[in-house]
Structure formats: C-alpha cells, structure tokens
N, C-alpha and C positions, 0 to 999 in steps of 0.2 A: 126580519125573516131570512133564514138561510136559503141561498140559491141552490137549486139542484144542479149537480154536475151534468154537463152534456155527455153524450156517449163518447165523443171524441176526447174530451178531457179525461174521462174515466179510463179509457183505453191507454192514454198516454201515461197516466199515473201508475196503472198496473204494469205497464211495460217497463217503466223505469225502476219499479220496486222489485222486479225479478232479477236477483243477483245470484252469485255463487253461493251465498248463504242459504238459498232456497233449495239447494240440492244437498243430499246427505252422503252421496258417493258418486264416483265417476268410473265407468267401466270401459276398458279398451279391449277390442277384439283383434286378435292376430290371425291372419289367414294361415291355413295349413301349408305345408311345403317343406318343413323340417320338423324334427321331433319336438315335443312340447317343451322339454326342459331347455333346449337351445333357444326356442322362441322366447321363453321367459327370461333367460339370461341376457339375450341381446337387447331386450326391450326394458330391462330393469332401470337403467339410467333415465330413460324417457319417462317411465312410470313415476319415478321419484320426483322428477322435475314438475310433472303435471300435478302431483299431490301437493307439492309445496306451493304452487301457483294458485291452486283452487282452495286449499285449506280443508279438504275433505279426503277421506280414504279413497285411493285409486287402486283398482284391481285390474289385472291383465288376464284375459281368458283366451285359451288356445284350443278351440274346437277341433275335432279330428278332421273335419273337411271344410271346404269353403262355405258350404251352405249353412254351417253352424253360425258363422259370422253374419251372413246375410240375414238369417232368421232372427238373430239377436238384435240387429239394427231395426228390422221390421217390427219386432215385438216390443222394442223399447228397453230391452235388458242390456243392450250395449249402447254406448254413447259416442264412440269414436272408433274408426278403423281405417286402415290403408287398404283399399280394395284394388283388385285388378279391374281393368276396364269392363270385362265381361261380367264380373260379380256386381259391379256398379250398375251395369245395364239391367241385370235381373232385379236388383233392388228397385230401380226406377220403374221398370215395367210392372212390378208388383204393387208399389205404392210410391207415386211421384212426390209425395209430401214427407217421406220418411227421413231423408238425409239432405244435407247441403254439401256441395262440392267446395273444397277450400284450397288445397295445395296439391302439387305433384312434385316429383323429383326432377331436377335438372342435371343432366350428365356433365361430365368434366368439359365436354366440347360445346356446351350450351344447348344441346338438343334435349328434347323431353320425350324420347321414345326408346324402344328396345326391340329385340328380335326374339322370335322363337327359333331355337337352334336345334337342328337334327344332328344326332351324334351316335357314335358307336365306339367299341374298343378297337384299338389299332390292329389287334390280331385276328379280327373277324374277316378281313379282306374286303369289307364293304367300304367303298370309296364315294358312293353317291346314293341318293334315295332310289335310283334305278336298281342298284345292287341289292337294296333291302327287300325287294320283292320276294315273297315267300318266307320271310323271316318273322320272328315275334317282335312286336312293336309296342312301346309303352307311351301313353299319354298320362298326364298328371291327375286331373280332376275335371269333371264335366263343367264346372263353373270357372275354370281357369282360362284366361285369354290366350296366353302363350303356350299353355300346356294342353289345350284342346280346341277352343273355338277357332282361332286363326289357322293353326297348322292343319286342323281337321278339314277346314273349308278349302284351303289352298292345295293340300295334297289330294283331296277328293276331286277337285277340278281337273287335276292333271292325270291322276291314276284311276279314277272311278271309285267304286265302293271299296273302302279300305279293308273291310272284313274279308273281301275276296282278294285284294292285292297282297296283304300280309297273311302269313299263316295263322296268326293270332294277334288280336288287338286287346290290350289290357289297360286298365286304369290303375296306376301304381299307388295312388293316394296322395301324391304331392311331388313337387320338383326334386326334393332331396331323395325321395324314394326312387324316382326314375333314374337319377344320376348314379346312386349307389347300386341300383338294380342292374343297370347296364354294365357298370364297372365290375360287378360280381358275376356277370354272365346270366343273370335271371331273365334278361331281355336282350335280344340281339341289337336293338337300336331303340331310340326314343327321342323325345323333344323336351327341352327345358328352355330357360331364358337367360339372356345376357344383354348388356348394352352394346356388345360387339366392338368395344374400344379396348386398346391395350393389347396384351398378349394372351393367346389361348392358354399357354402354360400356366398362367396365373389365374385362370378362370375368367379372363377378360377383366375389365376394371370394376364392374358392378354386376350383380345378379346372382342367380342360384348357383352357377358354377363357382363363382368367387367365394360364396359363403361355404360351399362344400370343400373347396380347396383350403380356405383359411382354417376350417375346422379339422383339417387333416383326414377327411373322410375319403378323399380320392386323390390320386396322382394324375393331374391333367395330362401329363405326357403319355399316359396309357390310353387316352381317349382321343378321338379325332372328329372334327366337324364334317358333316356330309350334306348339310342343307341349311338354308336360312330363309326365313319368311320375309315378307315386306315389313316395313317399319310399323310398329304397333304403338299407339299412344300410351305413355306411362299412366298407370292407374291413379285415381284420385284419393287423397286423404279426405275423409268425410266425417261430419259430425251430425248427430241426431238433430233434426230441425226443431223439435219441441223444446230443446234446452234453452235456458235463459241466455240472452244475447251476450252478456259479459263473460259467461262461461265459454261460449263459442269463440269469442274474441281473444280471450286469454290463451286458450289452447292453440289457436291458430298462430298467434304472435310468437308464442314460445317455440313452436315448431319451425316457423319461418326464420327465426334467428338462430337455430340450433348449430348450423355450421360455423357461425361466428362465435357463439358462446361456449360450445363444447364439441369440437370436431370429432373426438373419439366417440362420444355418444351418438353424434350424427352418423358416423361411419357404421356403427352397430345397427342403428335404425334403418339405414339405407341399404345395408347388405354389401358394403364396399365403398369405394371412392365415388364421390359425386361433387357437383359444384354448389348446389343450393336446393332448398325446397321453395318453390315459387307458386304464385297464384295460377289457377287454371279455371276455365269456364266450362259449364256442362256441355256446351256445343262441341267441345273437343272430342266428345264420345258419341257424337251422332252416328258415325259410321259403324261403331261397335253395337250401338243400340239397334240399328237396322239389321245387322248380321244376326244379332240375338233373336230379333223378331222372326227373321226368316227361319232360323234354326228351330224355333218353337212353333212355327206355323201360325204366327199371329198376323 
C-alpha cells in the first residue's frame, strides 16, 4: 500500500519543483525620472542578461510615474524593480507580502546612501534655500524619497508650509524633468539626488545629475547647489515574493556580480560610478517607513 505524503513532504516537493521553467516571462519596472527611451537604453544590457539567465522573455516597463511601478509590483504584473526608499515604503504599507528586499547600491566610498540636493541656475542670484523664498520650486514625484518625501519634510520643518514659503510648488514628474526644468528656467529652484561624491561639475559621481550630465542634457557649470538633506538610505532592488525561489536567486546573483562581470552595464544600471550592489535588510528602511506613515496619517 502506498503511503500518503505528509503535508510537510508535499510542501517540500512543491517548493523544489518550482523553477524558472514555471514562469513564461519576467517583467522589470524602471522608476520614472528620465524619459522612457533613455530608461530603456540604459537598462537594455541588464534586461538581456536576465533573459539569458532565466531562459524566458524579459521585458522592461517604464511607467510615466513612480506609482506605475509600485502598482505593477503590487498587482503582480512586474517582477523586479529598483525602488526608492519611499516607493518601497508605500509598497510595504500597502502589502507587506508583495516584494522581497535583495540588494542596494554601494557608493565608491563604501557608503549606501545619497542626498537630496537643492539647486538653481547660477544666474538667479539664489545662493541658499533662504534666498529661494517667494520663488517657484520643483519636486519630482509624490512617491520619490529624495525628490519629495525627505526634502519636503526637512524644508517644512525649517520654513513652515512650503506652499506659503515658495511662490509656487510644482511636481515636475521626475528628477530629469526637474534638472532640465531648472536649467531652462521653468523653475527657479528644485531638488534632485546625488551621492555627493566627486565633483559638482560632473554631476557628482552617481545620481540624477550625473545621468543628466552624461546624456548632455545640462551643463552642470551653469547650475549651483544651494541645499543638502541628511543622508538618505539608498533604495532597495526588490523581487516579487511569489516568484519561484530559483528565479529570485538567479536575478539577485546576476545583479550582485554585475560590477565584476560587466562594469559598463553596471554603470548604466547604477546611473554612474559605484562600488558594488550589496545585500540590504528591510530594517534599513524603518525610518522611511515611519516618515511615510506620518505623511499619510497612518
């Protein structure tokens, strides 16, 4: 007589049989912040590597705003994304079982953080955030950590209601849009992000300014920094929790090794120079989760 499988044995068998062959595609979401074509171009090498590793078609999706990626992860239509800390916090607060935190970016100096940078054009005469009073000011996106959550909280703590402090507060739609908008005179000042390492004229070593400078969108010598936030934890690379374990492991290992196996691809993915992609724990974002809860009145 055949023995019945115990629940434990059945679970183990089902778990080990779930492999990359059980998925038919893999979808990567890229946060807003630069135009869609640039996002597709900079991530193409990574997309191709993931496709080769998993043996299934891999597509990259570039929603117009941060929430498009968040909702894709929550709804199961996206499998992988590099989120900002605030976008991750929203995902966790909505559904704690949606994603798993895997890796984050390590800067060239070994740190794993970055800054929200307030900036303006050199010819505005604005030299500090005090001088920006009564001017038009741009944030990036409501779900951006460095483009809204952190600078909004820190500037409000010092200057009070920002709609009253500035003549007008706008959401540009993304970091690239803020940088180009300030450079073109659409906004008097705004915030974007950088690791704060290296030279301002290069757009620092890594971040939105570096990507804009590398793309030839702005001449950094025409811009000037006027404010800097406290250090912000670098956002996590996350995978959808419901994926087969070997899929999650393959994509994580590929990403963790990228600076060693293909530095040019890693540079494109990271948005500039960095040291590595390293493991990170969810606890690294506890402070951002708390700030997000406060912002949403939870």
